C-alpha positions in Angstrom: -5.0 5.4 -26.4 -7.8 3.0 -27.0 -7.2 -0.6 -27.9 -8.7 -1.8 -31.2 -11.5 -4.3 -30.5 -12.3 -7.0 -33.0 -15.9 -8.1 -32.9 -16.3 -11.8 -32.2 -19.0 -14.3 -33.1 -20.6 -16.5 -30.4 -17.9 -19.2 -30.9 -15.1 -16.6 -30.3 -13.9 -16.4 -33.9 -13.6 -13.0 -35.6 -17.0 -11.8 -36.7 -17.8 -12.0 -40.4 -20.6 -9.3 -40.0 -19.4 -5.8 -40.5 -20.6 -3.3 -37.8 -22.5 -1.3 -40.3 -24.6 -4.3 -41.3 -25.3 -5.3 -37.7 -28.9 -5.3 -36.5 -27.7 -2.9 -33.8 -26.9 -0.2 -36.3 -30.7 0.4 -36.6 -31.0 1.3 -32.9 -31.0 5.1 -32.4 -28.4 6.7 -30.1 -29.7 7.3 -26.6 -29.5 10.5 -24.6 -26.1 11.5 -23.2 -25.4 10.0 -19.7 -25.9 12.7 -17.0 -23.2 11.3 -14.7 -20.6 11.3 -17.5 -21.6 15.0 -18.1 -21.0 15.8 -14.5 -17.5 14.2 -14.7 -16.7 16.2 -17.8 -17.8 19.4 -16.1 -15.6 18.6 -13.1 -12.6 18.0 -15.4 -13.1 21.4 -17.1 -13.7 23.4 -13.9 -10.8 25.5 -12.8 -12.1 26.3 -9.3 -9.7 25.3 -6.5 -12.8 24.6 -4.4 -14.4 22.1 -6.7 -15.5 18.7 -5.4 -15.8 15.6 -7.6 -19.2 14.1 -6.7 -19.0 11.4 -9.4 -17.0 8.9 -7.3 -18.3 6.8 -4.4 -15.7 7.8 -1.8 -14.6 11.4 -1.1 -11.2 12.4 0.4 -9.9 15.7 1.6 -6.6 17.3 0.6 -4.9 15.1 3.3 -6.4 11.9 1.9 -8.8 11.5 4.9 -12.4 10.4 4.2 -14.7 13.4 3.8 -18.4 12.8 4.4 -20.8 15.1 2.6 -22.6 17.5 5.0 -25.9 16.2 3.7 -25.0 12.7 4.6 -23.9 13.7 8.1 -27.3 15.5 8.5 -29.2 12.4 7.3 -27.2 10.2 9.7 -28.0 12.5 12.6 -31.7 12.4 11.8 -31.7 8.6 11.7 -30.0 8.4 15.1 -32.1 11.0 16.8 
């Protein structure tokens, strides 16, 4: 459940400008965020082998850190 947010003026008092009359209402909506789309696809996927690549740290089924194979390969190339 989302909390209701009351717009505030610069001094912290409740805004007297309605959102529909805001100068921001003239700005067109941007393209959907690609990362959020990946997260939604992950949530809807039913595969038991799925991997959430939207987060910064990956863990296996035992909670141990899991390093992406591509990262391991890049690390090896840097060391060699």
